[in-house]
C-alpha positions in Angstrom: 90.3 -33.5 -79.7 92.1 -34.5 -82.9 89.0 -36.4 -83.9 86.8 -33.2 -83.7 89.4 -31.2 -85.6 89.7 -33.8 -88.2 86.0 -33.8 -88.5 86.0 -30.1 -89.0 84.1 -29.3 -85.8 85.2 -26.4 -83.5 86.5 -27.1 -80.0 84.0 -26.4 -77.2 84.9 -24.6 -73.9 85.8 -26.9 -71.1 82.7 -25.9 -69.0 80.4 -26.8 -71.8 82.2 -29.9 -72.7 81.9 -31.2 -69.1 78.6 -32.9 -68.3 76.2 -30.8 -66.1 75.3 -32.2 -62.7 71.7 -33.0 -62.1 69.6 -30.6 -59.9 68.8 -32.2 -56.5 65.2 -31.6 -55.4 64.7 -30.1 -51.9 63.0 -32.5 -49.6 59.4 -31.5 -49.0 59.8 -32.0 -45.3 61.6 -28.7 -45.0 58.5 -26.9 -46.3 56.3 -28.5 -43.6 58.8 -27.5 -41.0 58.5 -23.9 -42.0 54.7 -24.0 -42.0 54.8 -25.7 -38.6 56.9 -23.0 -37.2 54.5 -20.3 -38.5 51.7 -22.2 -36.9 53.4 -22.5 -33.6 54.2 -18.7 -33.7 50.5 -18.0 -34.4 49.3 -20.2 -31.6 51.8 -18.6 -29.2 50.5 -15.1 -30.2 46.9 -16.2 -29.8 47.7 -17.8 -26.4 49.4 -14.6 -25.3 46.3 -12.5 -26.3 44.0 -14.9 -24.5 46.1 -14.8 -21.4 46.1 -11.0 -21.5 42.4 -10.9 -21.9 41.9 -13.3 -19.0 44.3 -11.3 -16.9 42.4 -8.0 -17.6 39.1 -9.7 -16.8 40.5 -11.1 -13.6 41.9 -7.7 -12.6 38.6 -6.0 -13.4 36.8 -8.6 -11.2 39.2 -8.1 -8.4 38.7 -4.3 -8.6 35.0 -4.8 -8.5 35.3 -7.1 -5.5 37.6 -4.7 -3.7 35.2 -1.8 -4.3 32.3 -3.9 -3.0 34.3 -4.9 0.1 35.2 -1.2 0.6 31.5 -0.2 0.2 30.4 -2.9 2.6 33.0 -1.8 5.1 32.0 1.9 4.8 28.3 0.9 5.2 29.2 -1.0 8.4 31.2 2.0 9.7 28.2 4.3 9.0 25.9 2.0 10.8 28.1 1.9 13.8 28.5 5.6 13.8 24.7 6.1 13.5 24.0 3.7 16.3 26.5 5.3 18.6 25.2 8.8 17.8 21.6 7.8 18.6 22.7 6.3 21.9 24.4 9.6 22.8 21.1 11.4 22.4 19.8 9.5 25.3 22.8 10.2 27.6 22.4 11.9 30.9 25.2 14.4 30.3 24.3 17.4 28.2 27.6 17.6 26.4 27.3 14.0 25.3 23.9 14.7 23.8 25.2 17.7 22.0 28.0 15.6 20.7 25.5 13.1 19.4 23.6 15.8 17.5 26.7 16.9 15.7 27.8 13.4 15.0 24.5 12.8 13.3 24.9 15.9 11.2 28.3 14.6 10.0 26.7 11.3 9.0 24.0 13.2 7.0 26.7 15.1 5.2 28.8 12.0 4.5 25.9 9.9 3.3 23.0 11.6 1.5 21.2 8.3 1.5 21.1 8.4 5.3 20.1 12.1 5.5 16.4 11.4 5.8 16.9 8.9 8.7 19.2 11.4 10.5 16.6 14.2 10.2 13.8 11.8 11.4 15.9 11.1 14.5 16.6 14.8 15.2 13.0 15.9 14.6 11.8 13.2 17.0 14.5 14.3 19.5 13.1 17.9 19.3 9.5 16.8 19.6 10.1 14.7 22.7 12.4 17.3 24.3 11.1 19.0 27.5 10.0 22.6 27.0 12.7 25.3 27.5 13.2 26.6 31.1 13.9 28.7 33.0 13.0 32.0 31.5 15.5 34.9 31.3 14.1 38.4 31.9 15.9 41.5 30.7 15.0 45.0 29.5 13.4 43.6 26.4 11.1 41.1 28.1 11.1 37.5 29.3 12.7 34.9 27.1 13.0 31.1 27.5 16.5 29.7 28.0 16.7 27.0 25.4 18.8 23.9 26.3 22.1 23.5 24.5 21.2 20.1 22.9 17.8 21.4 21.7 19.6 24.5 20.2 22.1 22.3 18.5 19.4 20.1 17.0 17.5 23.1 15.7 20.7 24.6 14.2 21.5 21.4 12.4 18.0 21.1 11.0 18.1 24.7 9.9 21.4 24.4 7.9 20.8 20.9 6.5 21.0 20.2 2.8 17.2 20.3 2.2 17.5 18.7 -1.3 18.2 15.4 0.5 15.0 15.5 2.5 12.5 12.7 2.1 9.3 13.4 0.2 7.3 13.6 3.5 9.5 16.5 4.7 10.3 17.3 8.3 7.7 16.9 11.0 8.0 19.2 14.0 4.4 19.0 15.1 4.0 20.5 18.6 7.7 20.9 18.9 8.9 23.0 22.0 11.0 25.5 20.1 10.4 28.6 22.2 13.4 31.0 22.0 15.0 29.0 19.2 17.3 30.7 16.7 16.2 29.8 13.2 17.9 32.7 11.4 18.4 32.1 7.7 17.3 28.5 8.1 15.9 26.3 5.4 12.4 25.4 6.6 10.4 25.3 3.4 7.6 22.7 3.5 8.3 21.9 7.2 5.3 21.0 9.3 5.3 23.1 12.5 1.6 22.5 13.4 0.9 23.6 17.0 4.7 24.2 17.5 5.8 26.5 20.3 7.9 29.2 18.7 7.4 31.9 21.4 10.1 34.6 21.2 11.9 32.6 18.5 14.3 34.4 16.2 13.4 33.4 12.6 14.9 36.3 10.6 15.6 35.9 6.9 14.3 32.3 7.0 12.8 30.3 4.2 9.3 29.1 5.4 7.7 28.9 2.0 4.8 26.4 2.0 5.4 25.6 5.6 2.5 24.5 7.8 2.3 26.6 10.9 -1.4 26.0 11.7 -2.1 26.8 15.3 1.6 27.6 16.0 2.5 29.9 18.9 4.6 32.7 17.5 4.0 35.2 20.2 6.7 37.9 20.2 8.6 36.0 17.5 10.9 37.9 15.1 10.0 36.9 11.6 11.4 40.0 9.8 12.6 39.5 6.3 11.3 35.9 6.4 9.7 34.3 3.3 6.3 32.9 4.3 4.9 32.7 0.8 2.0 30.3 0.5 2.5 29.3 4.2 -0.4 28.1 6.3 -0.7 30.2 9.4 -4.4 29.5 10.1 -5.3 30.1 13.7 -1.6 30.9 14.5 -0.9 33.2 17.5 1.3 36.1 16.2 0.6 38.5 19.1 3.4 41.1 19.1 5.3 39.3 16.4 7.7 41.2 14.1 6.8 40.6 10.4 8.5 43.7 9.0 9.4 43.2 5.3 8.2 39.6 5.5 6.7 37.9 2.4 3.2 36.6 3.1 1.8 36.6 -0.4 -0.8 33.8 -0.9 -0.3 32.9 2.8 -3.3 31.8 4.9 -3.8 33.8 8.1 -7.4 33.0 8.5 -8.5 33.3 12.2 -4.9 34.2 13.2 -4.2 36.5 16.1 -2.1 39.4 15.0 -2.8 41.8 17.9 0.0 44.3 18.1 2.0 42.7 15.3 4.3 44.7 13.1 3.8 44.2 9.4 5.5 47.3 8.0 6.3 46.9 4.3 5.2 43.3 4.5 3.9 41.7 1.2 0.5 40.2 1.8 -0.6 40.1 -1.8 -3.7 37.9 -2.2 -3.3 36.7 1.4 -6.2 35.2 3.3 -6.8 37.3 6.4 -10.4 36.4 7.0 -11.6 36.6 10.6 -8.1 37.5 11.8 -7.6 39.7 14.9 -5.7 42.7 13.7 -6.2 44.9 16.8 -3.4 47.5 16.9 -1.5 45.7 14.1 0.7 48.0 12.1 0.5 47.6 8.3 2.4 50.8 7.4 3.3 50.8 3.7 2.4 47.1 3.4 1.3 45.5 0.1 -2.2 44.3 0.6 -3.3 44.0 -3.0 -6.0 41.4 -3.4 -5.9 40.3 0.2 -9.1 39.2 1.9 -9.9 41.1 5.2 -13.4 39.8 5.5 -14.6 39.5 9.1 -11.3 40.9 10.6 -11.1 42.9 13.8 -9.3 46.1 12.8 -9.6 48.1 16.0 -6.6 50.4 16.1 -5.1 48.9 12.9 -2.7 51.2 11.1 -3.1 51.1 7.3 -1.2 54.3 6.5 0.7 54.1 3.2 -0.6 50.6 2.5 -1.4 49.5 -1.0 -5.0 48.2 -0.7 -5.7 47.9 -4.4 -8.2 45.1 -4.9 -8.2 44.2 -1.2 -11.5 42.7 0.0 -13.2 43.9 3.2 -11.3 47.2 3.6 -12.8 50.7 3.5 -12.1 52.6 0.3 
C-alpha cells in the first residue's frame, strides 16, 4: 500500500483489488437431462392419446356388437312369435284362432319388414276359410253369420298400414266374405276377383283401383265408397246400395245392377256397356261421359241425373 502511494497511484477498492474467481461452465449433461424430460413428457402424452383413441374405438365396436346381438335377439323373438301365431290359426278352438289373428297384427305393426308376410298369411287364411253359415233372418232380410276368426282377419286387413304392403298387393280371390264389415277399410288395389261379398257392409271404404271382376256384391252396402277406376266387370250388384259412391272411370261392363241404388253416385266416364240396369235408381247421379251402350234400362230411373256427354242414353 505504501508502495502504491509512493509511486503516486491511487488506492483501489478492496473488491477490485481482490482477484475475480473464474466462471465455472455448467456441465452439458444437465441440458440433455432437460431435453430427455421433455421427450418423456411428449411420449407420455402421445401414449395417452393413443390409449384414448383405442378405448373409444373399442367402446364403439362393443356398442356395435351389442346392437347386433340385440337385433339378432329381437329377430329371433319375432320369428318365434310369428311361428306361434301361425300355429294358432290352425287350432280347433275359435278363441285361439282369433288370438292368432291379433297376434299377427301386432307383429305387422312391430316389424314393417314382416308386414307383407303377415298379410299373405291372413289373406290365405281368409281364402281357405269355410263360407259363413248359418244365415240370420230379420226384418231387413237374410244375412250370413260370419265366424269370429274370419271377421277378425278382415278387420285386421281393413285397418292395416297399407303403405307397408308388397308391390303385388293383397290377393283375396274367391274369398268367402259374405256379411263382412269393411267399413272405412283400406282396400285400394286389392284383388277381390270372384269374391263373395254378399250383404257385406263396405261403407266409406277406399276401393280405388281394386279388382272386383265377377265379385258377388248382392245387397252389399257400398254407400260413400270410393270405387274410382275399380274393375267391376261382370260383378253382381243386384240390390246393392251405391248411394254417393265414387265410380268415375270404373268399369261396370256386363255388370248386374238390377234394383241397385246409385243416387248421387259419380259415374263420370264409367264403362257401363252391356250392363243390366233394370229398375236401377240413378237419381241425381253424375253420368257425364259414361258409356251406356247395350245396357238394359227397363225401369231405370234417370231423374235429375247429369247425362252430359253420356253415350247410349236418350237425349
